[in-house]
N, C-alpha and C positions, 0 to 999 in steps of 0.2 A: 524437540524443533529448537533452533536458535533462537537468543534472545532477540535478536534484531528482527527476526520475523514474526515473533510474537510480539513487538511492540510495533511493527508496522500492521500487523492484525488488530490491536487495539486501536491505533491512530485511525483507521479505515472505519472500524466498527464505530468508533466516537463520532465521526464526520457523517457516517449514516445516520446515526442517530439525530444529531444536530441538523442534519437537511430534514429529517422527518419532523423534528420538534418546530423548525422554522415554518414547513408548510402547514402544520398544525396550528400554528400562531396567526399566520396570513390567513387560515380558512376563518379562524375564528373573529379574527378582524373583519373581514368581509361580510361576516356573518352579522357582526354588530352595525357594521353600517348599512346592511340591509334591513335589519329591525328597525335601525333608526330611520329609515326612509319609508318602512311600512307604517311607522308610528308618525311619521310627518304628513302620510298621504291619506290618512284615515278620510272617511266622508265627512265629518264634522272639519276636519283641518281644510279639505278642499273648499267647503263652504265659506270658510273663513277668509280665504282669497277674494269672494265676491261680497265683503265687508264695505267697502268703499262703494262700488258702484250701487248696492242695496241701499246705503244711506243717501246717495246722491238722487237717486229714483225718489225714494220717499219724501226727501227734503223739497222736491220739485213737485212734488204733489201737494205737499201741504202749502208750498207756495200758491200754488192754483186753487187750494181750497180757501185761502186766505184771500184771493184777488175776489172769487165769485161772491164771497161773505160783503168783500167792500163793495162789490157791484149790487147784490141784491138786498142786503143786510138781513137774510132771512136766519133766522135763530137756529135751524136745523143744520146749516151750512157750518155755524161756530161750533156747535155741540160735536159734529164729526171732526172738526177741525181739534178740539181738546182732547178728542178719545185718541184721535190718531198720533197728536204730540206726545200723549201718557205711553201709547205703546212703543213709539219710536224711543223714548227716553227709556223704558224696561229693554226693548233690544238692544241698547247701547252699553248696559250693563252687564246684559248676558255676553256679550261678544268678548267683554275682556280675558276670561281663561284662555279661550281659544288662540289667542294671539302668541306669537313665539318669539320676536326680537322685542328690543329695548324700546327702537324707533316706533314701533307699531303699537305699542303701548302708549307712548307718548304722544303720540298724533289722537290716539282714541281719548287720552283723557283731556286734550285740547278740545276735540269736538265735544265732549261731554260738558265740558266748563261753558265754551262758545254756545253750544246749545241751549244751556240755561240763559244765556244773555239773549239768544234769539226767540224765546218763550217770554221773557220778560218784554223785550220790545214789541212782539206780536200783541201781547196783553194790551200795553199801554196804547198801542196804536188803536186796537178795537174800542177801548175805552173812549179814546180821544173822536174816534169816529161816531159813536154812539151817542157822545155829549153836543156835537155839532149839527145834528139833525140836518145833516147836510149829505150828499153823494159824493162830494168833495173829500179828499183824504188830506190830512194834514202833512203839509211837505215834511217836515222834520222827523215825524215819526215814521212816513212811509221810506223816507231815505235811509235811516238807521235800520229799519227791517231789512231791506234790501243790502244792504252794505254789509250787515250781518250773516245773512243769506250767503252774500258771495264768499264770506270768507268760509262758512262753513262747506262751501262747493269745492272750494281748493284746498281745504284739509281733505275732504274725501276723495281728491284726486290724488294727494302726499299717500295718504293711507294706502290707495291701490297701489301706488308705484312702491311703498315700502314694502308690501305684499308680495310684489315681484321681486324687487331686489332680497327679499328674504328666501325666496325660492328657488332663485338663479344662484344666491351663493350656497343654499343647502346642496344642489344638483351639482354645482363645481367642487365643492367638497366629497362630495360622494364619488365623483368622475375620478378627482385625483386620488381618492383612497383605493377605489377599484383599478386604477392604473397602477399604483403601487402593488396593490395585491397582485396582479397579474404579473410586474417585474419581478416581485418575491417569489412567486410560484414558479414562473418560467425559472429565474435562476437557481432555487432549490432544486427542482426538478434536474436543471443541466449539473449540478453540483452534485446530485444523488447519482445520476448517470456515470458521470465522471469517476465518482468514488467507486460505484459497482464495478466499472470498467477496470480502474486501475486494481481494484482487488482482485477480479478474475485473472489479471495478468500477471499480479503478485503471486497469487495461489500457483498459477501454472508454470511460471518461471522458477518460482521457489521450492514446490513439492512436486508436481504433478511432471514435469520435465526432468527433473532429476530422479524421479520414481522411474520413469520411463527409459532412462540413460543406464540407471542402475539394473533395471529389467534386462535391458541389450547386453549390458557386461555381464550380468549374471548367465544370462542363455550361453553367452561365449566361455565364459568360465566352465559353467558345467559341460558343455561339450569338450572343452578344451580337458577339462579333468576326465572325463569319460576315456577320451583318447589316450590320455596319459595314465591310466588305470590299465587300459589295455594292453599299451605298450609296455608298461610297468610288469605285467604278468608274463608277456613273451620274454622280454629282457631279463627277469629273473629266471625264468627257467632256462634261456640260453647260456645265461652267466654260471649256472649250477653246471650244466652239462659242459662247459669248457672248463671249467676251473678244476674237474677232477683229472682228466688227461695231462692238464698243464702243470698240474702239482708233480706228475709222474715225470713228465718231460724234464722239470726242474731238478727232481732228485737224480735222473739220469744225467743230467750234464753235471752235475755235483759230482757223481762219482767218474765221469769222463775227464773231467778237468784234472783229477789227480794223475792221470796217464798220459797227459799233453805235456810237451817239455816247453816250458815256457820261452817265448822270442818266436816260435815257429808258426806257419801259417796257421796250422791247425788251433793252436792255442789262441790268433786271433780271430778266427773264424768262431769259435767258441765263445769267446768275449761278446762278439756282435749277437750270436743267439742270444745269450745271457741278457743281453741289453732288452732285446725284442721281448724276451720273457718277462722281465719285469714291465714293461710297458702293457704287454697284455695282463699284467696282476693289476695293473693300475687301472686299466680299463675295466675290468669286471668286478673291481671292489668300486668303481666309480657307478657301475650300473647297478650293482645290488644296493647301494645307498639310495639311487634313483628310484629305484622300485621298490623299496620298504624302508624307508628313513627311521632312525630310530626315534625315541621318544624322548623331548630335550628334559633334561633335570634342571629345573629351573632355581634359580638365585637372582637376589638382587642387588644388583652392582650399578656404580657409578657409569656413565655411558662416556666420559673421558676417559674413566680407566681402563674400560675395553678398548677404547682407538690408542692409548698409549702403549697397551700389550701389544696389539698389531703392530705399531710403530718399531718397538724394541725387537720385535720379531722380525719383521723385513727392512727395518732401515739400513743394517749394515750391507745385505747384499745388492739392496738397488743401489746405494751410494758408490758400488762398483761399476754401475752403469751411467754414473752422473746424473743420476734421479735422485731429486731430495724427496723424503717423506716427513712432510710436517704435520703436527697436530695444532689447529688453532683453539685459542682458549675458549670456553664456552661456560654455560650456565651449568651449575650442580644439579643436573638432574638425573634420576634415578629410571631403570629400566629394569623389566622382568626377563631375564634371558639364561638360556643354557651358556656358559662360557665358552664351551668347547666347541660345540656347533657354531656358536656366534662367530667364535675365531674365524673358524673355517669359513665362513661367509665374508668376512672381510678379507681374509687371505685371497679368496677368489676375487673381488674386486679389485684389490689393491694392484694384483698381478695383472688382471686384466688392463687396469689405466696404465701399466708399466709396459706392458706389451704393445699399447698403442703409441705411447710417448718412442718407445725404444731407446733413444737415449737424449741426456741434456733435456730435462724438463722438472716438473713436479707434481708429485702427488700430496693433495691436501685433505687432511682428514678433520672434520669438523661437526660439533653436535650443537643442535638447536631446538629450541621449544616453538610449539604452534599449536593451533587449534581447528581441527579438520573433521569430518567424516570419516569413521573408522569402525566397521564393524556393525553399520546399520545405526552408528549413534555417535555425535558430535562430542568430542572428548579433546581433554589436553593429550599432546602426544610430543614426543621426543624425535626427532628427525637426525639420524648420523648420516654423513653426507661423505662419499669418495669422489675427490674432483680430480682430475687429470688435466694435463695440457699438451693431451695428444693429438691424434688425426680427426676424434670425432666417429660417429657410425655413419657409414654410407646409408642411404634409403632403402636400397633392396636389402641390405643385412638387416638393417632395423626391422624391417616386416617380420624377420624370423628367429629376432633375436633369443626369444626365451623356447625355442623349438628345441626339442632333445636330439641329440646327435648331429646338431646343426653348429659347423665352426668353420672360422677362416684360417685358422691356425693348421700349420702342418703336423705335428704331433698332439693335437687338441682331438678329446674325445665328444665335444660338444654338449657336454651335460653339467657343466659348471654353474652357468647360470639358473639352469633348471633346478638343481639340487638348492643353489641359494635360494630362491624364490620359493621353493617347497618348505625350507626350514624357517624362512622368515613368516610364511601363512601359518605355520605350526606355532609361532610365538604371538599369534594375533596380530601380526601386522602385515604391510604391503612392502615391496620393491619397486620403487619408481625410478626413472632417468629422465635427463634434459642432456642433448646432444647437439652441437655445431659443427659442421663439419671444417675440418682445419682448426677449430676453435679448443675442441677438447669436449668431455662427456662429465657428467655428474651424476653417480647413483646415489639415490637417496633411501635408506633404510627408515622405514615408518613405523614406531614402536607405541604401544598405549604409556604414558609417565607413570608412573608408580609416586605417590604422595609421599613426604617422608612421615 
């Protein structure tokens, strides 16, 4: 697996974990807000919202009780007034723990202190009333009780409003928290789905699709190898059958040439026959090499050295055709090859490039390093390229480029590229090419790089 894919898989995995943690955090915050709302809205807390109304109603009842006592001076009325005042005072003290906000506590404290003043004023008023022996109420005492009572009623309304503001603020905070939770959840869910979709696309593009392509290529290669194996067996049998009589014909021609007079027509015809015999021998040799190539004898050599040896061998004859054979400087990369077989591959590719140029052109040899998939494994490779400035390969020819016995040359056998490809495969590499009509062709021999 390539490092880039590993990094992306790690990044996608981290993103998914982050999204899951974000969703968990949002759920935790929402649960906390729900618990706060549950604690806030307990029955005792709901009753606390009625504190102001209860106090106002009780105070009005006390005022009524005091008014009845003023009118009747009945002792039982004053006794009930005192009992209810004591009960209300205790009730005020019980409400303090249930209040949630500082304004509510402050108002309740004011009510508590003002209520004490109310009790004092009511007591003084009753004493003044009892001392006057009259049904008339002293104006100053009555006015003070009424004034304090009105202040307590106002504070009761303030306490009710403070309760309402506290509840409204809490509900608004809870609503904002839930809205934030909703946005975070939907955002995290969208992010998670996007990460999963991207992960699926990446896995399909980087793993499944190459495997499918590789499967198709492998199937095509297997079918091609089966055809080549069958064709190789047939070609080997035919080549052996041809080589025996061809050897006899060659020996007979050698004997006959001794009896022919040089310069005669018979001697000229014999020369043509000998040339055709040599051509047949070359074809038989190529057929046998294609049918059963010899096993390579490996050695570790410099890629640049292999290219320079090919330049030394083919440079002079190509120069006679005004074709330059150049070797570009490259990295000091080592490859494990059979020097003789590999020289045969380079000669074939260089000769094909020269044939495509015909004359006045350049064949360039170069070596470069790269990283690519080779034999089911991503590894460091060395690519030896043979670039020509020739006519390029026509599309109809490109389809059958590596087919055995297919050639566009009048004297070709159609086995050169097939043999070259098989030799490269035995070296653990592949033979690839790029071509443009009227621009030239580049063949690349991809081999595993040998570390120093």
